[in-house]
C-alpha positions as CSV (number, residue, x, y, z in Angstrom):
1,X,97.2,42.3,180.7
2,X,99.1,43.1,177.6
3,X,97.2,42.0,174.6
4,X,98.4,42.9,170.9
5,X,95.8,43.0,168.1
6,X,97.0,41.5,164.8
7,X,95.5,40.9,161.4
8,X,95.3,37.9,158.8
9,X,95.0,37.9,155.1
10,X,91.8,36.1,155.4
11,X,90.1,39.4,155.9
12,X,90.9,40.0,152.3
13,X,89.6,36.7,151.2
14,X,92.8,35.0,151.1
15,X,92.5,31.3,152.1
16,X,93.1,29.5,148.9
17,X,96.6,30.8,147.4
18,X,95.3,29.5,144.1
19,X,92.3,31.7,143.8
20,X,92.7,34.0,140.8
21,X,90.9,36.7,142.4
22,X,93.2,37.5,145.5
23,X,94.6,40.8,146.2
24,X,98.4,41.4,145.8
25,X,100.0,40.5,149.2
26,X,101.8,43.9,149.1
27,X,98.3,45.5,149.1
28,X,97.3,43.5,152.0
29,X,100.2,44.5,153.9
30,X,99.5,48.2,153.1
31,X,95.9,47.9,154.2
32,X,96.8,46.3,157.4
33,X,99.2,49.0,158.3
34,X,96.8,51.5,157.6
35,X,94.0,50.0,159.7
36,X,96.6,50.2,162.5
37,X,98.1,46.6,162.7
38,X,101.7,46.3,163.9
39,X,101.4,42.2,163.4
40,X,99.9,40.3,160.7
41,X,99.7,36.3,159.8
42,X,101.4,35.3,156.4
43,X,98.2,33.6,155.3
44,X,97.9,30.2,153.6
45,X,101.4,28.6,152.4
46,X,102.4,30.1,148.9
47,X,100.5,33.3,149.2
48,X,103.5,35.6,150.7
49,X,106.5,34.4,148.7
50,X,109.2,32.7,150.5
51,X,111.5,35.3,149.6
52,X,113.2,37.0,152.7
53,X,114.4,40.1,151.2
54,X,111.2,41.1,149.3
55,X,109.1,40.3,152.4
56,X,111.2,42.0,154.8
57,X,111.4,45.2,152.6
58,X,107.3,45.2,152.4
59,X,107.3,44.4,156.2
60,X,109.5,47.3,157.0
61,X,107.6,49.8,154.7
62,X,104.5,49.0,156.6
63,X,106.0,48.5,159.9
64,X,104.6,45.2,160.5
65,X,106.0,42.0,161.9
66,X,105.0,38.3,161.0
67,X,103.4,36.8,164.1
68,X,102.4,33.6,162.4
69,X,102.6,31.1,159.5
70,X,99.8,28.4,158.6
71,X,100.0,25.0,157.3
72,X,96.2,24.7,156.2
73,X,96.3,21.3,154.4
74,X,95.1,17.8,154.8
75,X,97.1,16.7,158.2
76,X,95.4,13.1,157.9
77,X,96.7,11.2,154.7
78,X,99.8,9.2,155.3
79,X,101.3,10.4,151.8
80,X,101.1,14.0,152.7
81,X,103.7,13.9,155.5
82,X,106.5,14.8,153.4
83,X,104.9,17.9,151.8
84,X,103.5,18.8,155.3
85,X,107.2,18.9,156.8
86,X,108.5,21.0,153.7
87,X,105.6,23.4,154.3
88,X,107.0,23.8,158.0
89,X,110.5,24.1,156.9
90,X,109.8,26.9,154.3
91,X,107.4,28.6,156.7
92,X,109.6,28.6,159.9
93,X,112.8,29.2,157.9
94,X,111.3,32.5,156.6
95,X,109.8,33.6,159.7
96,X,112.6,33.1,161.8
97,X,114.7,35.1,159.5
98,X,112.4,38.3,159.8
99,X,112.9,40.6,162.5
100,X,110.4,40.7,165.4
101,X,110.0,42.4,168.6
102,X,107.8,41.0,171.0
103,X,108.1,41.4,175.0
104,X,108.5,38.0,177.0
105,X,105.3,36.9,178.6
106,X,105.4,34.5,181.7
107,X,104.4,30.7,181.3
108,X,103.8,30.8,177.4
109,X,105.5,30.8,174.1
110,X,106.0,33.7,171.9
111,X,105.4,34.3,168.3
112,X,105.9,33.6,165.7
113,X,103.7,30.5,165.7
114,X,103.1,28.0,163.3
115,X,99.4,27.4,163.1
116,X,98.4,23.8,162.2
117,X,94.7,23.4,160.6
118,X,93.3,20.3,159.0
119,X,91.8,21.0,156.1
120,X,90.8,19.6,152.4
121,X,88.0,16.7,153.0
122,X,84.8,17.4,151.0
123,X,82.8,15.1,153.4
124,X,83.5,17.4,156.4
125,X,83.4,20.7,154.5
126,X,79.8,20.4,153.5
127,X,79.1,19.5,157.1
128,X,80.8,22.4,158.9
129,X,79.2,23.5,162.0
130,X,76.9,20.5,162.2
131,X,78.3,18.1,164.8
132,X,75.4,15.7,164.6
133,X,75.8,14.9,161.1
134,X,79.4,15.1,160.3
135,X,81.6,11.9,159.9
136,X,84.1,11.2,162.3
137,X,87.6,9.6,161.6
138,X,88.5,6.0,162.3
139,X,90.8,5.7,165.4
140,X,93.4,4.5,162.9
141,X,93.1,7.7,160.6
142,X,92.8,9.8,163.9
143,X,96.1,8.4,165.4
144,X,97.9,8.9,162.2
145,X,96.8,12.7,162.2
146,X,97.9,12.9,165.9
147,X,101.2,11.6,164.9
148,X,101.6,13.8,162.0
149,X,100.8,16.9,164.2
150,X,103.5,15.6,166.9
151,X,106.0,15.2,164.1
152,X,105.4,18.6,162.5
153,X,105.3,20.3,165.9
154,X,108.7,18.9,167.1
155,X,110.3,19.7,163.8
156,X,109.2,23.3,164.1
157,X,110.4,23.4,167.8
158,X,113.8,21.5,167.5
159,X,115.0,22.9,164.3
160,X,113.5,26.6,164.4
161,X,112.5,27.4,168.0
162,X,109.0,27.9,166.4
163,X,106.1,27.0,168.6
164,X,103.2,24.9,166.7
165,X,99.5,25.8,167.7
166,X,96.7,23.4,166.7
167,X,93.6,25.4,165.5
168,X,90.3,23.6,165.6
169,X,88.5,24.8,162.3
170,X,85.0,24.3,160.8
171,X,85.0,21.9,158.0
172,X,88.1,20.0,159.0
173,X,88.4,17.0,161.4
174,X,89.5,18.8,164.4
175,X,86.3,20.9,164.6
176,X,83.9,19.6,167.3
177,X,83.6,19.0,171.0
178,X,84.7,15.5,171.0
179,X,87.5,15.9,168.6
180,X,88.9,18.9,170.8
181,X,88.7,17.0,173.8
182,X,90.5,14.0,172.1
183,X,93.0,16.3,171.2
184,X,93.7,17.6,174.2
185,X,94.5,14.0,175.5
186,X,96.6,13.0,172.4
187,X,98.7,16.1,172.3
188,X,100.5,17.0,175.5
189,X,101.2,21.0,176.1
190,X,104.8,20.4,175.9
191,X,104.5,19.3,172.1
192,X,102.0,21.8,171.1
193,X,99.6,24.5,172.3
194,X,96.1,25.5,171.2
195,X,94.9,28.5,169.0
196,X,91.5,28.7,169.7
197,X,89.1,30.9,167.4
198,X,86.0,32.4,168.7
199,X,84.1,32.4,165.4
200,X,84.9,28.7,164.6
201,X,83.9,27.6,168.2
202,X,80.5,29.4,167.8
203,X,80.1,28.2,164.2
204,X,80.4,24.9,165.4
205,X,78.0,24.7,168.3
206,X,80.3,25.6,171.1
207,X,80.1,28.5,173.6
208,X,83.8,30.7,172.9
209,X,83.7,32.0,176.5
210,X,83.5,28.5,177.9
211,X,86.0,26.9,176.0
212,X,88.4,29.9,176.5
213,X,88.3,29.4,180.0
214,X,88.3,25.8,180.2
215,X,91.3,25.6,178.1
216,X,93.2,28.7,179.5
217,X,96.1,26.5,180.4
218,X,96.5,25.4,177.0
219,X,96.2,28.5,174.9
220,X,99.1,30.1,173.3
221,X,97.5,32.3,170.6
222,X,93.7,33.2,170.0
223,X,91.8,34.4,166.8
224,X,88.7,36.7,166.9
225,X,85.9,36.5,164.5
226,X,82.2,37.6,164.8
227,X,79.3,35.7,163.1
228,X,75.9,37.3,161.7
229,X,73.3,35.3,163.4
230,X,70.9,35.6,160.6
231,X,73.0,34.6,157.8
232,X,74.2,31.6,160.0
233,X,70.9,30.5,160.7
234,X,70.3,30.6,156.7
235,X,73.6,28.7,155.8
236,X,72.8,26.1,158.7
237,X,69.9,25.0,156.5
238,X,71.9,24.7,153.1
239,X,74.1,22.0,151.8
240,X,77.1,24.6,151.5
241,X,80.9,24.6,151.9
242,X,82.4,26.7,154.9
243,X,83.9,29.1,152.7
244,X,81.0,29.4,150.5
245,X,79.0,30.3,153.7
246,X,81.7,33.0,154.4
247,X,81.3,34.6,150.7
248,X,77.5,35.0,151.8
249,X,78.7,36.9,154.8
250,X,78.4,34.8,157.7
251,X,81.4,36.4,159.2
252,X,80.9,40.2,160.1
253,X,83.3,42.8,161.5
254,X,83.8,42.3,165.2
255,X,81.1,43.9,167.2
256,X,78.6,43.7,164.5
257,X,77.6,40.0,165.4
258,X,76.4,37.6,167.9
259,X,79.7,37.0,169.8
260,X,79.8,39.3,173.3
261,X,83.4,40.7,173.1
262,X,82.8,42.8,175.9
263,X,82.3,39.7,178.2
264,X,85.3,37.9,176.4
265,X,87.6,40.8,177.3
266,X,86.8,40.3,181.2
267,X,87.0,36.5,180.7
268,X,90.7,37.1,179.3
269,X,91.6,39.5,182.4
270,X,90.4,36.5,184.5
271,X,92.8,33.9,182.8
272,X,95.5,36.3,182.5
273,X,95.9,36.2,178.9
274,X,98.9,37.9,177.7
275,X,99.8,37.9,174.0
276,X,98.3,38.1,170.3
277,X,94.7,38.2,169.1
278,X,94.3,37.9,165.5
279,X,91.4,39.6,163.9
280,X,89.8,37.4,161.0
281,X,86.8,37.9,158.9
282,X,86.9,35.3,155.8
283,X,85.0,36.6,152.6
284,X,85.1,36.3,149.1
285,X,88.2,37.8,147.7
286,X,86.1,39.5,145.1
287,X,84.8,41.7,147.8
288,X,88.2,42.9,149.4
289,X,87.4,46.4,148.5
290,X,85.5,46.7,151.8
291,X,88.2,44.8,153.9
292,X,90.1,47.8,155.2
293,X,86.8,49.4,156.4
294,X,85.8,46.2,158.1
295,X,89.1,45.5,160.0
296,X,89.1,49.1,160.8
297,X,85.6,48.8,162.3
298,X,86.6,45.7,164.2
299,X,89.9,47.5,165.6
300,X,87.9,50.5,166.7
301,X,85.2,48.6,168.3
302,X,87.6,46.2,170.4
303,X,89.3,49.3,171.5
304,X,86.0,51.0,172.5
305,X,85.5,47.8,175.2
306,X,88.8,48.0,176.3
307,X,91.2,46.0,174.4
308,X,94.7,47.8,173.9
């Protein structure tokens, strides 16, 4: 089993590129390298600049490759499609011009990936993790979102050779069990793969091991998070946005929370997963002084239970 551990800017609190408290992207790359990463995601659109020479220089300085870029936006609204396609063009154009070394793996697509996440709906943000309370999309709106995903995924693949992967995310309209099941029916694997996230699955009342096993033939890419159970139980009793829950510490370093990563390691061997796993730990960017410590602890823990 060949698994590569990578990082993401959200570990430094980078989720909203307009947040005034974000660390400089150069610092994030430097600390990711210090922690031992060889690969990192771009983070949200607009954080790392679309400047090939500047980005390439910083990546080279830190011995890093970009393994994914993300469209983290409203995938539902009809008027957003043009902007979404522009994001896809910009992200894919940048990623495919950057040097990248990756050993081919059988049966699955290789990085860099375009991660698609629906986001930006207050009515769902406040119901993140609560499948019995959250409003669902109408059939018309759901079908429009599926159409948008297919259009973006086909654009990324046909123009740039970049594989799109769909990421169910707490607080978006692709979050809960019924929505993921419908997504799997509506988007065939030849159009887009899955990026399952252990932390989001648990947050949204699903068993990460069960979903990784059952969706093994649809998964191209995986995110790892861990959840502090005491904070999780607290925020589930509050009227709170997802990232405000993260600011309270609901996400913790891998191995310090409720998710069993030793067991998941055995499962990944069973399903013959080869490829990238990206560590994430969303937080308030004002707490990014502890990011290097936390991601280093996460990597050390994963190595201690057998991850390479």
